[in-house]
C-alpha positions in Angstrom: 78.5 92.8 88.3 79.1 90.7 85.2 76.1 88.6 84.4 77.4 85.2 83.9 75.8 82.8 81.5 76.5 79.2 82.0 76.0 75.8 80.4 74.5 72.7 82.0 76.5 70.7 84.6 78.3 67.8 83.1 77.6 68.7 79.4 81.0 70.5 78.6 83.9 68.4 77.6 87.6 69.7 78.1 90.1 68.8 75.7 93.2 67.0 77.1 95.4 68.1 74.2 96.3 67.2 70.7 98.8 64.5 71.7 96.7 62.8 74.3 95.2 59.4 74.0 92.7 60.1 76.8 89.2 60.9 76.2 88.0 64.4 76.8 87.3 65.2 80.5 83.6 65.6 81.4 83.4 68.8 83.2 81.8 68.9 86.7 80.9 72.6 86.6 78.5 74.3 84.2 81.0 76.2 82.0 79.5 78.6 79.4 78.9 77.0 76.1 81.2 79.3 74.2 84.0 78.9 76.9 86.9 76.8 75.6 88.3 74.5 78.4 91.3 72.2 78.3 93.1 70.1 81.0 95.8 67.6 81.7 96.6 65.3 84.6 100.4 65.8 84.5 101.5 69.4 83.5 105.0 71.0 83.9 105.3 74.4 85.3 108.6 76.1 84.6 110.1 79.0 86.5 109.3 82.5 85.2 111.4 83.3 81.9 112.6 79.7 81.4 110.2 79.0 78.4 111.1 82.2 76.7 114.9 81.2 76.9 114.0 77.6 75.6 112.2 79.0 72.7 114.8 81.7 71.9 117.7 79.3 72.1 116.1 76.1 71.2 117.7 74.4 74.1 115.4 71.8 75.8 117.6 71.1 78.7 115.4 73.2 81.1 112.3 71.1 80.1 114.3 67.8 80.7 115.5 69.3 84.1 112.0 70.3 85.0 110.6 66.9 84.2 113.3 65.0 86.2 113.0 67.4 89.3 116.4 68.9 88.7 115.1 72.5 87.9 114.5 74.7 91.0 111.1 76.1 90.9 109.7 73.7 88.4 106.8 71.4 89.4 104.3 68.9 88.0 100.5 69.4 88.4 97.2 68.6 87.2 95.6 71.7 85.6 92.3 73.0 84.2 92.3 76.0 82.0 89.2 78.2 80.9 89.0 80.8 78.3 85.6 82.5 78.8 84.4 85.0 76.3 82.6 87.1 78.8 84.6 88.4 80.4 87.3 87.8 78.0 90.1 86.4 80.1 92.1 83.3 81.0 91.7 81.3 84.0 93.9 78.4 85.4 93.4 76.0 88.3 95.9 73.5 89.6 95.5 70.5 91.8 96.4 66.9 92.5 93.7 65.7 90.1 92.0 67.2 87.1 88.7 67.5 89.2 90.5 69.4 91.9 92.1 71.8 89.2 88.7 72.3 87.7 87.3 73.1 91.1 90.0 75.7 91.7 89.4 77.2 88.2 85.6 77.4 88.8 86.2 79.3 92.0 88.1 81.9 90.1 85.4 82.2 87.5 82.6 82.6 90.2 84.7 85.2 91.8 85.2 87.4 88.7 81.7 86.9 87.5 80.3 87.9 90.9 82.6 91.1 91.2 80.4 94.0 91.8 82.7 96.6 90.1 85.8 95.9 88.2 88.5 98.6 88.9 91.7 97.8 87.0 95.3 98.4 88.2 98.3 98.2 85.7 100.7 96.9 88.3 103.5 98.6 86.5 102.6 97.2 83.1 102.2 99.7 80.1 101.0 97.2 77.5 97.3 97.4 78.5 97.2 94.3 80.5 95.8 95.0 83.9 94.2 93.4 87.0 91.0 94.0 88.9 91.7 95.2 92.4 88.7 93.3 93.8 88.7 90.0 92.1 92.2 89.7 90.5 90.9 89.1 86.9 93.6 89.9 84.3 93.3 90.9 80.8 93.9 93.6 78.1 91.3 96.0 79.5 93.3 99.3 79.4 94.7 101.4 76.6 98.5 100.9 75.9 100.7 103.4 77.5 103.7 104.9 75.6 
């Protein structure tokens, strides 16, 4: 089991992003002091592969379509993201509010830090990224395969 170390409830502030005029969000949960957290009340989620195509071609049409609701599979949501150092992973929660999204993200954090024994599965990937069979934690925890 990973020994989690946490901060004090209500002392961590989550960044709302570089361009936001909103104040940082005061976290409800006791995230570790060295865990970067960020959130937003209105994030856009695009279908898999869409953002890569946007970046490769410089065509912002799919983003405009996603924002307007015209792109199938795209949706808007409040989100909360955490980047803990131990274990070194990325967690994301979604919800109708930032508070709901943080709660969803916290549940994932508790699940991975409570896992009795991480056993990793590549799920077909060869780049070293893998997932724990028990708690679902993902990260670069295996050697790259040729």
